[in-house]
A tleap script that builds the chain and sets N, CA, C and O, in Angstrom:
source leaprc.protein.ff14SB
mol = sequence {
  NMET ILE ILE GLU THR ARG GLU HIE ASN ASP
  VAL THR VAL PHE ASP ILE GLU GLY GLU ILE
  ARG ARG SER ASP ASN GLN GLU SER THR LEU
  HIE HIE LEU VAL LYS LYS LEU LEU ASP GLN
  GLY GLY ARG GLU ILE LEU PHE ASN LEU ALA
  LYS VAL ASP PHE ILE ASP SER PHE GLY VAL
  GLY GLU ILE LEU ALA SER TYR ILE SER THR
  GLN ASN VAL GLY GLY HIE PHE LYS ILE ALA
  GLY LEU SER ARG LYS ILE HIE VAL VAL PHE
  GLN VAL THR GLY LEU THR LYS VAL LEU GLU
  ILE HIE ASP THR GLU GLU ASP ALA LEU ARG
  ARG PHE CLEU
}
set mol.1.N position { 0.851 -1.176 0.000 }
set mol.1.CA position { 0.000 0.000 0.000 }
set mol.1.C position { 0.895 1.238 0.000 }
set mol.1.O position { 1.861 1.331 0.757 }
set mol.2.N position { 0.552 2.164 -0.854 }
set mol.2.CA position { 1.241 3.449 -0.930 }
set mol.2.C position { 0.255 4.519 -0.484 }
set mol.2.O position { -0.879 4.570 -0.958 }
set mol.3.N position { 0.702 5.379 0.440 }
set mol.3.CA position { -0.147 6.451 0.948 }
set mol.3.C position { 0.568 7.777 0.748 }
set mol.3.O position { 1.677 7.984 1.243 }
set mol.4.N position { -0.076 8.660 0.024 }
set mol.4.CA position { 0.429 10.024 -0.158 }
set mol.4.C position { -0.620 10.954 0.440 }
set mol.4.O position { -1.818 10.718 0.289 }
set mol.5.N position { -0.178 12.000 1.114 }
set mol.5.CA position { -1.133 12.981 1.635 }
set mol.5.C position { -0.862 14.328 0.991 }
set mol.5.O position { 0.267 14.665 0.637 }
set mol.6.N position { -1.937 15.081 0.856 }
set mol.6.CA position { -1.840 16.441 0.325 }
set mol.6.C position { -2.969 17.259 0.920 }
set mol.6.O position { -3.958 16.718 1.416 }
set mol.7.N position { -2.808 18.545 0.862 }
set mol.7.CA position { -3.809 19.458 1.421 }
set mol.7.C position { -4.624 20.091 0.296 }
set mol.7.O position { -4.083 20.472 -0.742 }
set mol.8.N position { -5.912 20.194 0.516 }
set mol.8.CA position { -6.803 20.926 -0.374 }
set mol.8.C position { -7.648 21.821 0.516 }
set mol.8.O position { -8.604 21.357 1.137 }
set mol.9.N position { -7.301 23.109 0.583 }
set mol.9.CA position { -7.894 24.035 1.553 }
set mol.9.C position { -7.667 23.455 2.942 }
set mol.9.O position { -6.514 23.229 3.309 }
set mol.10.N position { -8.700 23.204 3.729 }
set mol.10.CA position { -8.540 22.657 5.079 }
set mol.10.C position { -8.642 21.134 5.114 }
set mol.10.O position { -8.597 20.542 6.192 }
set mol.11.N position { -8.778 20.497 3.966 }
set mol.11.CA position { -8.975 19.049 3.890 }
set mol.11.C position { -7.644 18.354 3.620 }
set mol.11.O position { -6.899 18.743 2.720 }
set mol.12.N position { -7.356 17.323 4.410 }
set mol.12.CA position { -6.206 16.475 4.131 }
set mol.12.C position { -6.701 15.289 3.324 }
set mol.12.O position { -7.548 14.520 3.778 }
set mol.13.N position { -6.159 15.153 2.122 }
set mol.13.CA position { -6.537 14.060 1.224 }
set mol.13.C position { -5.477 12.966 1.340 }
set mol.13.O position { -4.286 13.215 1.157 }
set mol.14.N position { -5.929 11.757 1.644 }
set mol.14.CA position { -5.062 10.584 1.651 }
set mol.14.C position { -5.286 9.858 0.332 }
set mol.14.O position { -6.339 9.256 0.120 }
set mol.15.N position { -4.293 9.916 -0.557 }
set mol.15.CA position { -4.348 9.161 -1.813 }
set mol.15.C position { -3.750 7.790 -1.520 }
set mol.15.O position { -2.561 7.669 -1.226 }
set mol.16.N position { -4.584 6.765 -1.603 }
set mol.16.CA position { -4.173 5.416 -1.226 }
set mol.16.C position { -4.152 4.557 -2.482 }
set mol.16.O position { -5.076 4.592 -3.295 }
set mol.17.N position { -3.079 3.786 -2.623 }
set mol.17.CA position { -2.919 2.964 -3.818 }
set mol.17.C position { -2.507 1.542 -3.417 }
set mol.17.O position { -1.712 1.349 -2.497 }
set mol.18.N position { -3.056 0.568 -4.116 }
set mol.18.CA position { -2.658 -0.819 -3.889 }
set mol.18.C position { -3.654 -1.578 -3.039 }
set mol.18.O position { -4.864 -1.490 -3.244 }
set mol.19.N position { -3.128 -2.325 -2.082 }
set mol.19.CA position { -3.953 -3.186 -1.241 }
set mol.19.C position { -3.938 -2.695 0.195 }
set mol.19.O position { -2.875 -2.433 0.760 }
set mol.20.N position { -5.122 -2.571 0.784 }
set mol.20.CA position { -5.227 -2.204 2.193 }
set mol.20.C position { -5.394 -3.505 2.968 }
set mol.20.O position { -6.468 -4.107 2.993 }
set mol.21.N position { -4.300 -3.917 3.596 }
set mol.21.CA position { -4.296 -5.187 4.319 }
set mol.21.C position { -3.336 -5.083 5.503 }
set mol.21.O position { -2.580 -4.119 5.631 }
set mol.22.N position { -3.385 -6.100 6.365 }
set mol.22.CA position { -2.503 -6.139 7.526 }
set mol.22.C position { -1.046 -6.077 7.073 }
set mol.22.O position { -0.652 -6.686 6.079 }
set mol.23.N position { -0.267 -5.322 7.837 }
set mol.23.CA position { 1.149 -5.151 7.537 }
set mol.23.C position { 1.947 -5.310 8.825 }
set mol.23.O position { 1.415 -5.111 9.918 }
set mol.24.N position { 3.190 -5.659 8.701 }
set mol.24.CA position { 4.062 -5.739 9.870 }
set mol.24.C position { 4.453 -4.355 10.378 }
set mol.24.O position { 4.849 -4.204 11.533 }
set mol.25.N position { 4.344 -3.359 9.529 }
set mol.25.CA position { 4.726 -2.000 9.893 }
set mol.25.C position { 3.529 -1.263 10.481 }
set mol.25.O position { 2.738 -0.674 9.743 }
set mol.26.N position { 3.393 -1.291 11.786 }
set mol.26.CA position { 2.262 -0.654 12.456 }
set mol.26.C position { 2.365 0.870 12.477 }
set mol.26.O position { 1.387 1.549 12.786 }
set mol.27.N position { 3.523 1.406 12.157 }
set mol.27.CA position { 3.699 2.858 12.132 }
set mol.27.C position { 3.070 3.498 10.902 }
set mol.27.O position { 2.876 4.713 10.874 }
set mol.28.N position { 2.748 2.704 9.887 }
set mol.28.CA position { 2.207 3.291 8.659 }
set mol.28.C position { 0.777 2.838 8.381 }
set mol.28.O position { 0.307 2.945 7.248 }
set mol.29.N position { 0.083 2.336 9.396 }
set mol.29.CA position { -1.308 1.969 9.164 }
set mol.29.C position { -2.121 3.233 8.943 }
set mol.29.O position { -1.753 4.312 9.408 }
set mol.30.N position { -3.216 3.089 8.238 }
set mol.30.CA position { -4.075 4.244 7.980 }
set mol.30.C position { -4.520 4.907 9.277 }
set mol.30.O position { -4.453 6.128 9.416 }
set mol.31.N position { -4.975 4.093 10.221 }
set mol.31.CA position { -5.474 4.666 11.472 }
set mol.31.C position { -4.363 5.395 12.223 }
set mol.31.O position { -4.604 6.455 12.800 }
set mol.32.N position { -3.163 4.847 12.222 }
set mol.32.CA position { -2.045 5.509 12.887 }
set mol.32.C position { -1.782 6.879 12.243 }
set mol.32.O position { -1.572 7.866 12.949 }
set mol.33.N position { -1.792 6.939 10.921 }
set mol.33.CA position { -1.555 8.205 10.229 }
set mol.33.C position { -2.672 9.212 10.490 }
set mol.33.O position { -2.413 10.406 10.641 }
set mol.34.N position { -3.918 8.728 10.545 }
set mol.34.CA position { -5.050 9.619 10.838 }
set mol.34.C position { -4.939 10.147 12.272 }
set mol.34.O position { -5.134 11.338 12.511 }
set mol.35.N position { -4.627 9.264 13.224 }
set mol.35.CA position { -4.490 9.705 14.619 }
set mol.35.C position { -3.397 10.766 14.748 }
set mol.35.O position { -3.555 11.737 15.487 }
set mol.36.N position { -2.299 10.580 14.034 }
set mol.36.CA position { -1.214 11.554 14.057 }
set mol.36.C position { -1.695 12.909 13.530 }
set mol.36.O position { -1.389 13.954 14.104 }
set mol.37.N position { -2.449 12.875 12.431 }
set mol.37.CA position { -3.000 14.110 11.870 }
set mol.37.C position { -3.969 14.773 12.848 }
set mol.37.O position { -3.924 15.987 13.043 }
set mol.38.N position { -4.835 13.985 13.457 }
set mol.38.CA position { -5.797 14.525 14.419 }
set mol.38.C position { -5.078 15.136 15.619 }
set mol.38.O position { -5.499 16.177 16.124 }
set mol.39.N position { -4.008 14.509 16.078 }
set mol.39.CA position { -3.223 15.044 17.196 }
set mol.39.C position { -2.584 16.381 16.843 }
set mol.39.O position { -2.322 17.203 17.721 }
set mol.40.N position { -2.332 16.598 15.543 }
set mol.40.CA position { -1.737 17.860 15.081 }
set mol.40.C position { -2.796 18.917 14.775 }
set mol.40.O position { -2.468 20.031 14.369 }
set mol.41.N position { -4.077 18.562 14.972 }
set mol.41.CA position { -5.145 19.533 14.783 }
set mol.41.C position { -5.943 19.393 13.507 }
set mol.41.O position { -6.904 20.138 13.313 }
set mol.42.N position { -5.589 18.470 12.629 }
set mol.42.CA position { -6.366 18.252 11.412 }
set mol.42.C position { -7.747 17.707 11.762 }
set mol.42.O position { -7.883 16.904 12.686 }
set mol.43.N position { -8.764 18.137 11.033 }
set mol.43.CA position { -10.127 17.697 11.343 }
set mol.43.C position { -10.931 17.298 10.106 }
set mol.43.O position { -11.993 16.689 10.233 }
set mol.44.N position { -10.441 17.630 8.921 }
set mol.44.CA position { -11.155 17.339 7.677 }
set mol.44.C position { -10.341 16.314 6.889 }
set mol.44.O position { -9.234 16.607 6.436 }
set mol.45.N position { -10.895 15.114 6.727 }
set mol.45.CA position { -10.131 14.017 6.130 }
set mol.45.C position { -10.912 13.371 4.991 }
set mol.45.O position { -12.101 13.073 5.109 }
set mol.46.N position { -10.202 13.167 3.885 }
set mol.46.CA position { -10.774 12.476 2.738 }
set mol.46.C position { -9.842 11.341 2.335 }
set mol.46.O position { -8.660 11.560 2.070 }
set mol.47.N position { -10.386 10.124 2.290 }
set mol.47.CA position { -9.654 8.979 1.758 }
set mol.47.C position { -10.041 8.826 0.294 }
set mol.47.O position { -11.196 8.541 -0.021 }
set mol.48.N position { -9.067 9.017 -0.607 }
set mol.48.CA position { -9.281 8.788 -2.027 }
set mol.48.C position { -8.832 7.352 -2.322 }
set mol.48.O position { -7.636 7.061 -2.327 }
set mol.49.N position { -9.796 6.458 -2.566 }
set mol.49.CA position { -9.511 5.041 -2.767 }
set mol.49.C position { -9.579 4.632 -4.238 }
set mol.49.O position { -9.727 3.450 -4.547 }
set mol.50.N position { -9.473 5.596 -5.135 }
set mol.50.CA position { -9.608 5.314 -6.570 }
set mol.50.C position { -8.585 4.299 -7.081 }
set mol.50.O position { -8.847 3.605 -8.063 }
set mol.51.N position { -7.427 4.201 -6.431 }
set mol.51.CA position { -6.385 3.283 -6.894 }
set mol.51.C position { -6.212 2.080 -5.968 }
set mol.51.O position { -5.187 1.400 -6.013 }
set mol.52.N position { -7.214 1.822 -5.132 }
set mol.52.CA position { -7.181 0.652 -4.253 }
set mol.52.C position { -7.833 -0.511 -4.976 }
set mol.52.O position { -8.959 -0.396 -5.461 }
set mol.53.N position { -7.123 -1.638 -5.050 }
set mol.53.CA position { -7.683 -2.787 -5.757 }
set mol.53.C position { -8.005 -3.974 -4.858 }
set mol.53.O position { -8.511 -4.989 -5.335 }
set mol.54.N position { -7.716 -3.858 -3.554 }
set mol.54.CA position { -8.046 -4.934 -2.621 }
set mol.54.C position { -8.096 -4.373 -1.213 }
set mol.54.O position { -7.316 -3.490 -0.858 }
set mol.55.N position { -9.019 -4.890 -0.414 }
set mol.55.CA position { -9.090 -4.543 0.997 }
set mol.55.C position { -9.513 -5.785 1.770 }
set mol.55.O position { -10.459 -6.471 1.383 }
set mol.56.N position { -8.801 -6.079 2.880 }
set mol.56.CA position { -9.185 -7.219 3.705 }
set mol.56.C position { -9.901 -6.711 4.962 }
set mol.56.O position { -10.141 -5.511 5.098 }
set mol.57.N position { -10.235 -7.613 5.867 }
set mol.57.CA position { -10.986 -7.222 7.062 }
set mol.57.C position { -10.188 -6.263 7.936 }
set mol.57.O position { -10.768 -5.386 8.577 }
set mol.58.N position { -8.875 -6.413 7.972 }
set mol.58.CA position { -8.041 -5.474 8.709 }
set mol.58.C position { -8.171 -4.076 8.114 }
set mol.58.O position { -8.280 -3.094 8.848 }
set mol.59.N position { -8.158 -3.984 6.785 }
set mol.59.CA position { -8.302 -2.701 6.112 }
set mol.59.C position { -9.649 -2.053 6.388 }
set mol.59.O position { -9.734 -0.842 6.592 }
set mol.60.N position { -10.706 -2.870 6.393 }
set mol.60.CA position { -12.034 -2.354 6.737 }
set mol.60.C position { -12.014 -1.786 8.153 }
set mol.60.O position { -12.563 -0.714 8.410 }
set mol.61.N position { -11.377 -2.514 9.066 }
set mol.61.CA position { -11.261 -2.041 10.444 }
set mol.61.C position { -10.476 -0.753 10.556 }
set mol.61.O position { -10.820 0.116 11.357 }
set mol.62.N position { -9.414 -0.619 9.756 }
set mol.62.CA position { -8.607 0.599 9.752 }
set mol.62.C position { -9.436 1.812 9.305 }
set mol.62.O position { -9.332 2.895 9.882 }
set mol.63.N position { -10.246 1.614 8.284 }
set mol.63.CA position { -11.080 2.706 7.785 }
set mol.63.C position { -12.134 3.070 8.813 }
set mol.63.O position { -12.375 4.251 9.060 }
set mol.64.N position { -12.760 2.084 9.409 }
set mol.64.CA position { -13.780 2.356 10.432 }
set mol.64.C position { -13.160 3.045 11.647 }
set mol.64.O position { -13.736 3.996 12.175 }
set mol.65.N position { -12.004 2.582 12.094 }
set mol.65.CA position { -11.323 3.207 13.233 }
set mol.65.C position { -10.946 4.653 12.906 }
set mol.65.O position { -11.043 5.525 13.770 }
set mol.66.N position { -10.522 4.912 11.681 }
set mol.66.CA position { -10.176 6.273 11.262 }
set mol.66.C position { -11.407 7.174 11.299 }
set mol.66.O position { -11.336 8.315 11.755 }
set mol.67.N position { -12.530 6.658 10.820 }
set mol.67.CA position { -13.784 7.404 10.845 }
set mol.67.C position { -14.178 7.730 12.291 }
set mol.67.O position { -14.506 8.874 12.604 }
set mol.68.N position { -14.146 6.727 13.163 }
set mol.68.CA position { -14.563 6.917 14.555 }
set mol.68.C position { -13.658 7.921 15.258 }
set mol.68.O position { -14.149 8.796 15.970 }
set mol.69.N position { -12.340 7.810 15.070 }
set mol.69.CA position { -11.412 8.752 15.698 }
set mol.69.C position { -11.667 10.175 15.228 }
set mol.69.O position { -11.606 11.117 16.018 }
set mol.70.N position { -11.952 10.331 13.939 }
set mol.70.CA position { -12.237 11.656 13.391 }
set mol.70.C position { -13.532 12.212 13.978 }
set mol.70.O position { -13.594 13.382 14.357 }
set mol.71.N position { -14.554 11.384 14.053 }
set mol.71.CA position { -15.829 11.807 14.637 }
set mol.71.C position { -15.664 12.196 16.105 }
set mol.71.O position { -16.279 13.158 16.567 }
set mol.72.N position { -14.843 11.458 16.831 }
set mol.72.CA position { -14.661 11.698 18.265 }
set mol.72.C position { -14.048 13.057 18.573 }
set mol.72.O position { -14.219 13.569 19.680 }
set mol.73.N position { -13.342 13.651 17.622 }
set mol.73.CA position { -12.753 14.971 17.846 }
set mol.73.C position { -13.535 16.067 17.120 }
set mol.73.O position { -13.081 17.209 17.035 }
set mol.74.N position { -14.704 15.716 16.600 }
set mol.74.CA position { -15.545 16.709 15.928 }
set mol.74.C position { -15.168 16.976 14.485 }
set mol.74.O position { -15.564 17.994 13.918 }
set mol.75.N position { -14.408 16.076 13.885 }
set mol.75.CA position { -13.985 16.260 12.506 }
set mol.75.C position { -14.956 15.652 11.510 }
set mol.75.O position { -16.005 15.125 11.880 }
set mol.76.N position { -14.590 15.734 10.250 }
set mol.76.CA position { -15.400 15.182 9.162 }
set mol.76.C position { -14.544 14.225 8.340 }
set mol.76.O position { -13.389 14.518 8.029 }
set mol.77.N position { -15.122 13.082 7.995 }
set mol.77.CA position { -14.413 12.014 7.297 }
set mol.77.C position { -15.243 11.569 6.111 }
set mol.77.O position { -16.423 11.248 6.251 }
set mol.78.N position { -14.621 11.549 4.943 }
set mol.78.CA position { -15.325 11.142 3.728 }
set mol.78.C position { -14.450 10.178 2.929 }
set mol.78.O position { -13.231 10.133 3.090 }
set mol.79.N position { -15.110 9.412 2.068 }
set mol.79.CA position { -14.450 8.448 1.182 }
set mol.79.C position { -14.821 8.816 -0.255 }
set mol.79.O position { -15.944 9.244 -0.524 }
set mol.80.N position { -13.875 8.648 -1.166 }
set mol.80.CA position { -14.164 8.896 -2.587 }
set mol.80.C position { -13.475 7.853 -3.451 }
set mol.80.O position { -12.451 7.279 -3.079 }
set mol.81.N position { -14.077 7.625 -4.631 }
set mol.81.CA position { -13.433 6.855 -5.681 }
set mol.81.C position { -13.434 5.353 -5.522 }
set mol.81.O position { -12.505 4.688 -5.979 }
set mol.82.N position { -14.443 4.803 -4.892 }
set mol.82.CA position { -14.476 3.349 -4.722 }
set mol.82.C position { -14.676 2.642 -6.059 }
set mol.82.O position { -15.547 3.008 -6.848 }
set mol.83.N position { -13.856 1.630 -6.297 }
set mol.83.CA position { -14.099 0.780 -7.464 }
set mol.83.C position { -15.343 -0.058 -7.176 }
set mol.83.O position { -15.805 -0.134 -6.037 }
set mol.84.N position { -15.859 -0.666 -8.190 }
set mol.84.CA position { -17.050 -1.510 -8.027 }
set mol.84.C position { -16.788 -2.636 -7.020 }
set mol.84.O position { -17.634 -2.931 -6.176 }
set mol.85.N position { -15.615 -3.257 -7.117 }
set mol.85.CA position { -15.246 -4.370 -6.236 }
set mol.85.C position { -15.140 -3.918 -4.772 }
set mol.85.O position { -15.627 -4.608 -3.876 }
set mol.86.N position { -14.516 -2.781 -4.528 }
set mol.86.CA position { -14.362 -2.275 -3.161 }
set mol.86.C position { -15.719 -1.804 -2.633 }
set mol.86.O position { -16.005 -1.956 -1.445 }
set mol.87.N position { -16.541 -1.245 -3.490 }
set mol.87.CA position { -17.876 -0.818 -3.070 }
set mol.87.C position { -18.691 -2.012 -2.561 }
set mol.87.O position { -19.428 -1.888 -1.583 }
set mol.88.N position { -18.562 -3.149 -3.213 }
set mol.88.CA position { -19.266 -4.359 -2.762 }
set mol.88.C position { -18.804 -4.747 -1.356 }
set mol.88.O position { -19.622 -5.108 -0.510 }
set mol.89.N position { -17.502 -4.672 -1.106 }
set mol.89.CA position { -16.981 -4.968 0.237 }
set mol.89.C position { -17.586 -4.015 1.263 }
set mol.89.O position { -17.971 -4.436 2.354 }
set mol.90.N position { -17.669 -2.743 0.917 }
set mol.90.CA position { -18.251 -1.755 1.820 }
set mol.90.C position { -19.739 -2.042 2.054 }
set mol.90.O position { -20.234 -1.850 3.165 }
set mol.91.N position { -20.445 -2.495 1.033 }
set mol.91.CA position { -21.856 -2.839 1.195 }
set mol.91.C position { -22.028 -4.036 2.120 }
set mol.91.O position { -22.848 -4.008 3.038 }
set mol.92.N position { -21.256 -5.080 1.874 }
set mol.92.CA position { -21.367 -6.308 2.674 }
set mol.92.C position { -21.045 -6.048 4.141 }
set mol.92.O position { -21.680 -6.622 5.026 }
set mol.93.N position { -20.070 -5.193 4.403 }
set mol.93.CA position { -19.670 -4.906 5.781 }
set mol.93.C position { -20.534 -3.832 6.444 }
set mol.93.O position { -20.389 -3.569 7.638 }
set mol.94.N position { -21.420 -3.218 5.683 }
set mol.94.CA position { -22.297 -2.187 6.235 }
set mol.94.C position { -21.691 -0.800 6.266 }
set mol.94.O position { -22.316 0.128 6.779 }
set mol.95.N position { -20.483 -0.631 5.729 }
set mol.95.CA position { -19.845 0.685 5.757 }
set mol.95.C position { -20.580 1.719 4.914 }
set mol.95.O position { -20.466 2.917 5.172 }
set mol.96.N position { -21.332 1.273 3.911 }
set mol.96.CA position { -22.064 2.235 3.084 }
set mol.96.C position { -23.167 2.925 3.886 }
set mol.96.O position { -23.638 3.995 3.501 }
set mol.97.N position { -23.574 2.322 4.987 }
set mol.97.CA position { -24.601 2.931 5.844 }
set mol.97.C position { -24.000 3.865 6.879 }
set mol.97.O position { -24.711 4.675 7.476 }
set mol.98.N position { -22.690 3.758 7.096 }
set mol.98.CA position { -22.021 4.529 8.139 }
set mol.98.C position { -21.221 5.695 7.562 }
set mol.98.O position { -21.284 6.813 8.073 }
set mol.99.N position { -20.471 5.426 6.498 }
set mol.99.CA position { -19.561 6.414 5.934 }
set mol.99.C position { -20.210 7.263 4.858 }
set mol.99.O position { -21.142 6.834 4.178 }
set mol.100.N position { -19.701 8.472 4.720 }
set mol.100.CA position { -20.130 9.333 3.616 }
set mol.100.C position { -19.231 9.032 2.430 }
set mol.100.O position { -18.041 9.346 2.441 }
set mol.101.N position { -19.823 8.411 1.393 }
set mol.101.CA position { -19.068 7.938 0.241 }
set mol.101.C position { -19.489 8.716 -1.008 }
set mol.101.O position { -20.678 8.883 -1.279 }
set mol.102.N position { -18.493 9.187 -1.764 }
set mol.102.CA position { -18.742 9.946 -2.982 }
set mol.102.C position { -18.054 9.271 -4.159 }
set mol.102.O position { -17.035 8.599 -4.001 }
set mol.103.N position { -18.624 9.461 -5.333 }
set mol.103.CA position { -18.063 8.850 -6.536 }
set mol.103.C position { -16.695 9.414 -6.888 }
set mol.103.O position { -15.798 8.675 -7.295 }
set mol.104.N position { -16.535 10.724 -6.730 }
set mol.104.CA position { -15.282 11.365 -7.128 }
set mol.104.C position { -14.716 12.209 -5.988 }
set mol.104.O position { -15.434 12.626 -5.079 }
set mol.105.N position { -13.431 12.443 -6.067 }
set mol.105.CA position { -12.774 13.318 -5.092 }
set mol.105.C position { -13.361 14.727 -5.152 }
set mol.105.O position { -13.589 15.356 -4.119 }
set mol.106.N position { -13.601 15.211 -6.355 }
set mol.106.CA position { -14.131 16.562 -6.516 }
set mol.106.C position { -15.475 16.721 -5.819 }
set mol.106.O position { -15.719 17.729 -5.156 }
set mol.107.N position { -16.344 15.732 -5.966 }
set mol.107.CA position { -17.652 15.765 -5.307 }
set mol.107.C position { -17.493 15.761 -3.796 }
set mol.107.O position { -18.165 16.523 -3.101 }
set mol.108.N position { -16.630 14.929 -3.289 }
set mol.108.CA position { -16.397 14.855 -1.841 }
set mol.108.C position { -15.848 16.165 -1.301 }
set mol.108.O position { -16.288 16.634 -0.251 }
set mol.109.N position { -14.897 16.757 -2.000 }
set mol.109.CA position { -14.304 18.015 -1.544 }
set mol.109.C position { -15.348 19.142 -1.476 }
set mol.109.O position { -15.289 19.993 -0.588 }
set mol.110.N position { -16.300 19.141 -2.417 }
set mol.110.CA position { -17.367 20.157 -2.383 }
set mol.110.C position { -18.268 19.992 -1.173 }
set mol.110.O position { -18.921 20.955 -0.770 }
set mol.111.N position { -18.329 18.812 -0.581 }
set mol.111.CA position { -19.226 18.534 0.545 }
set mol.111.C position { -18.657 18.876 1.910 }
set mol.111.O position { -19.375 18.832 2.909 }
set mol.112.N position { -17.369 19.217 1.963 }
set mol.112.CA position { -16.803 19.641 3.246 }
set mol.112.C position { -17.308 21.039 3.551 }
set mol.112.O position { -17.450 21.865 2.650 }
set mol.113.N position { -17.574 21.299 4.804 }
set mol.113.CA position { -18.095 22.613 5.230 }
set mol.113.C position { -17.039 23.676 5.149 }
set mol.113.O position { -17.304 24.835 5.468 }
savepdb mol mol.pdb
quit
């Protein structure tokens, strides 16, 4: 998994590429990176998953934990760019009922306050 971050106004965009799965490197998990950002005062987070081609149960947990941590500090968390295959995983796990999911990054960015 490759994770690049960039700023768009007050929103931190996480561009994620590859497979979101358990890794031996706990310092680079999605939730760890989100917690670090939240500790630094970031509150607006967008996960761009357009280049993600696989996610396992650990990855689903990482995304849910990131959402919950963001909500707990009064922030906003959105997802964009799900492939059809990843969208099915989100449906089966119930994440489509919990997370704010947008087709494109541009649409998601317009929805931040």
